[in-house]
N, C-alpha and C positions, 0 to 999 in steps of 0.2 A: 241756231246761235246755240246754237251754242246759245238758252235759256237763264243763265246762270247769274245774271245783274240785273240791274231794271233800268230803264232808258229814266233819262228828267220827266219826262214827259208820265210818265209812270208813276214816278216820286210823287208830285205833283199833285197827283189824284189820291195818291195813299198816305201822302201825309194831311189831305184832314180830313180824315177819319179813323184815321190808325190810334191803338195806345199811345198816348200822350211817352210812358217809359220808351217806343219804341224807333221816336222818333227822329234823335239827331240821327242817332243808327244807319237809317234810311237816307236822310242828306248826304249822307258820303256814297251813296249809291248809284251815283248820275254816272252817264253815260261819259268819255273819255273823247276827249278831239278826237280821236280815228279811234273804227273799229274795228276789228278781223273776227273773218268767222272763216269755220272748216269742216269738209266731214272725210278729213287727211289722206282726199286727192284732190280736190282744188280749194283756195282760199278767195277770199272777198272781200275785198278792205273799204268801210267808208272814212273816205275823205274828208279835210275840213272846211272843205265848200259843199259838203254835200253830194261828193260826185262819189263811182266805184269804180274799181279798177278788184280786175279778175288773173287768176292765174292756176296751170294746173302746176300743184305740185306733185303728182307720183307716176310713172312710165305705163301706166291704161293710158289706151288711144281716147280721152276725150273730145270734143270736138266743138267748135260754135254753141251751139245749140244748149251746152250744157253751163255756160258763159254771157247768155245774153244778147250774141255778139252779131242776130241779123245771117248768118250760116250756115252749113256743115260742115263743116272742111274742119279736117284735122286742126288741136293748136298745137303746136312745140310747147318744150314746156320751157325753162326759166325765163320765159315770156309776159309780163304781164300788157291788160285789156282797159283800157278807160272803156268799162261797158257803154251803149251809142243809148241817147236822150234819158239818163238820168241826172237826176241833180233833185239839192234839194229834202238828199232821203236823210234820214236821222237813224235808223239801224239795218240791217241787214239779216240775211239767215239763209244757210247752208242745207236741201234735201238734198234725197236718194236725187232725182227727173234732174234741178239744176238749182235754180236761186230765190232770194226776195226780195224785196229793200220796199222799206218803211217810208213812206215821202212828211215830210212837214204839214203838209194838210191833210193827215188821215188815213189816205190812200196806201194801198197798197201792190207792187207792181211785182209780176213772176215770169219763171221763162227758165223754157228746159223739154224734157219727155213728158206728153201727160196721159200716156195709157193709161194710168190710174189714178187721174183729175187731179196728180197736184201742184200744177199750174191753178185749180180754183175759177177757169176763164169760161165757163160750158153753162149756162141759163139752165134752169128747172126745165124751160119751155124744150128749148134744145136736144134736154136731154131724155127729157121722153118726147118727142120725134125720132130722135135718130138713132134710141141707144147707146151713145156712144161719147164719152168726150170728142171737145175740138183735139184737130193736130197738134203737135208741136209746136210752141215756141219759140221761134227763132232769137226774137227781143221779145223787151222788158214787154208785156201785154196787164191792160187792169184783172186785178182780180173782185171777182163782178161782187155783189149784193152784202158789200162790206165797207163803211165809212166811221168814219172817227174813233180808227185806230192807233193806238196810243203804245202796245209791246204786238212783236214777232216770235214766233221759235217755231223751228223745222225738223225734222230728224224722218229717217231713210223714205217711207216716202206720204206722210200726212204731214201739217201745217197747222198753227193755230193763229190765232189772232185775238183780243183785249182792246175792245172800246173805252171809251173816256168813258162810257157810263155802266164799268165793269160787268158787263158779259161778256162772254167767250164763245166764240166761230172758228170748226175747223173742217176738212177738208182733205182730202184724197182716201187712201189707204184705211181701211178699217175692219179688217180681217179680225184681228186681237180684239176690239170697238175702242181703239188706242181715240178716236175719234168722238165718245164717250153721249152716244146719242140713243146708247139704250139696245132695245131690237132692233135689227136691220133694218131701215128705211125702205116700206115697199112705192115703188115708183110705178107711177100710173104710164106705162108705157101706146105709144098709137101705134106700133105697129106690129105688138106680141102684147102678152098677157100679163096683168100688176105681176112684177116681180117682187124680192126683199134687194137689193142693190150691197157688197158687201166696203163698196167705195164710194164717194161724192166726189161730181165734177166740178161742188160749184160750197163755198161757205153756207152752212148751217149751224145754227143758233143753239148748244149747248141744253136743253131744257134741267132746269132746277138750278139754273147756276149763276150767280148774281154778286155783285159789290165783290168781284175782280181785281187781282193789280196790276198781278205778274203771268205769265204762261211759260211750260215750257217742255219740252216734246223731245220724249225716249224715242227708244228705235221701236215700241210696241201697249209705250207705256207713258200718260202723261201725266201734268200736274198744272195747279191752277193755288194762288197762291190769292189767298183770301187778302181782303180790305181789314179786318181783325186780327194778323199774325197766324192764325189758323189754316192748315192746306188743306186740298183736294185731290187723290187723284184715281185712276184710274186704266184699264184695259187689261193686257197679259201684267199679272200677275205669280206666274210659275217660280219668280224667283225672290217674292216677296216684296216688288219693285214699288209694291202701287202702298202700301207700309199699313196695313190694316190688321194685322198680327195674324194674316192667312194666305194662302196662298192658291186661293179662288178668283180666277180672273175677274174683274167687275166690267159691265156695261156703260156704266153710272157714273159718273163724281161721289164718290165715298172720302171718307174724312183719316187723314193719317195721323194714326193714332201717337201722342205724347204731343205735338207738334204745338207748340204756341209763340208770340209775337216772333214768327219769322218775319222776315225786311225778305226775303229775293231765296230763287229754288233755279235746283239745275240738274237736267235729268241723261242721265247716258242708254248706253246700248239697257242692262238691266239696272241698274244702281240710279237714288233716286237721293239728293241733299238738301239740306232746308238751311239756312244764314238767317239765323237770330238775331234779334235787337240789341243784347248784347254781345255781341263782334264771334260767339263758338257756334260750333257747324254740327248739325246731328246728320246721319247716311240713314239708309236701309237697303234693302236686296239681294245682290246676288253679291256671294261669299267671294270678292274680288278685292286688291288691291286698294282697292279706293274707297274701301266703306274705313278706312283707315283701323281700325281694330285690330288689338291681341289679344288674347291669340285669334286668329281667323280656320277656317274649317274651308279651303277652299272648296269651293261649288254649291255649300250651304247655302239655303234659302234666308235672311234675315228679316224677319217681315215689319219688323218695331224699329223702329227710330233709334237711337240710339246717339250721345255726343260723342262727337273725334278730339280723345284725349288729350292734352294739352295745344288744343287749335285755339288761341283767341286774339282779340282786335284784329278779326276780321273786317273786309265790307266789300267783296266781291269775292264768285268762284267759280271756276272752270272742272267739269268731271269730261271724266272720259271711260273707256270699258274698265279699267285696271289701274287706273291710278289719278289723281285730282289736284288742282291749284286753288291754293287762296290765297287773296290780294293784300294785303295789312294795310291797319289805318298811314302807319309807318311807306306804306310803298314797295316794301321787299316781298320776297314770297314764299311762302310755306308750301311743300309741296308732299307728297305721301304717295306710296301704292307702288305698283311690278315697276321698277325700272331697267326692264327691258330695252335696249334698246337707247339707254338714258336719259328716259323722257320725264321723268320725273329731276335728273335732275342730280343728286346726293343719291348716294347710297347705302342710310340710314337706314332700315327699320320699320322707324316710327315715323310719324308727320316731325321735320326740319325745314326752316330756311334752306336757300339756294343761296350758296355763298358767292356775292360780288352781286347781284343784283338786287341796285336799289333803285330812287325813282322810280319805278311802277307803275302806269296809268291806268292798264290794262291784261286783262290774263283771256289767255284760248286755247283749246287744245282743240287736235283736229287728227283722229287717228292714232300713229305711234311717235307725233310730233307737240310740240307743246312751244309757246310761243308769248310776250309779250313786248306791250309796246310801252316805252318811257316817255317822261314830257317833251324830251325836243322831237314827240313822234318816230323815233329810233324803235323799229322788227326786233327782236330781237324772237331767236326760234336754238333749241334743242331738242334731241330726241333720233330718231330713225331714215327720217328724207332731209338733212340737212344739207343731200348731196348737191343741189341748188342752189346753196346755199353762200356763196361765192368769196370765201373767205382765203386771205393769203398762209400758207407755209402751214399751210393742216390741211386731214384730213378725217370730216370731220360725219362720216357720217354713223357713227358712233359716242355723238359729242356727247360728252353729260357739263358740257359746260356750254351757258347762253351764247351765243353767239351774232353776229350783224348780222341782218338779209340784206341782202346785194343784190338782184335780181339782172339779169339781162336786158339790154334796150331800156331798163328805168335810171334815169340818174336821181341819185340822191333819193332815195324814196325808203 
């Protein structure tokens, strides 16, 4: 998910120990009735009844395993499916291999391609014996070794889970140390000599990281929001996305410089962001439009967090590779960044509200598409890929105006 806002359970855990000045803002960062996650090609929608719908967003040939549908057949575009066996779901996340569902009882289910262990369903004893993760998970399967989860996030081929007690577990790809485990773990294989591994097919607790309220997975780095309002980060830092003032990759969590009183975090490919208790936003990382800085040196690393000028009264964030959305307390959306394909929703060079978009409950970004869900549950989309959003009388391929989403085969989505 995108990792840009806190779930209801995250908030309850955080409120008990957070600075008093931050509590009012945190109470506005509660998960809405419907929640959407996308990676630009696939969409997961957690419904109000705790079920999950999935559909294919792009022309790429995704099959049923990517959606946990129990088969490997290619699924058509424009058709949404209810994922079998999912109920009591409180949050969803999309990874490079498939997806994740957080259940109300604190367990996590995952599905999809498991080449790098992203499903998280291979116990250590089995990994030692076979030196490989289990095969692809066609249907939702339990993630092993972690319980009492209150928040999840995924991006690329790794995933993160934060527990009620404030611990963080990570699994999947670790080539850039995005799991935060320090040196690559040594596995005592039964069929070969002990060797380090650059991926983990089961959740491992991140050493030295406790009192965490929420997590956000970037493509090759990760963030943790601490209960005291500070932020930790680790992984690839070539673009300054770790935010410690350097461009040195970090194997273990380090403090993000200058961020205090944060209530939510978000991460994308090379950019990171934090929402503060006073409703302002700070960003750091790769010099793209998502930073919201003027002037901007394209491609330059911005390794220290800085406020996004003019962005106030915010209660939730969604962060893309080159653009960002911010949901205000009033239910409007402020956006900024690269407006290629119309994904920002306006052509102003600085952060500005999207005209005509009101009553918004949640926001999301998937690739070059932007999404908003209003109080009635209606989904709106704008940007590069809404050609599958069936809108009469429009050619919306480059729409800069949010349009209602209607998917073939579903009524009143």
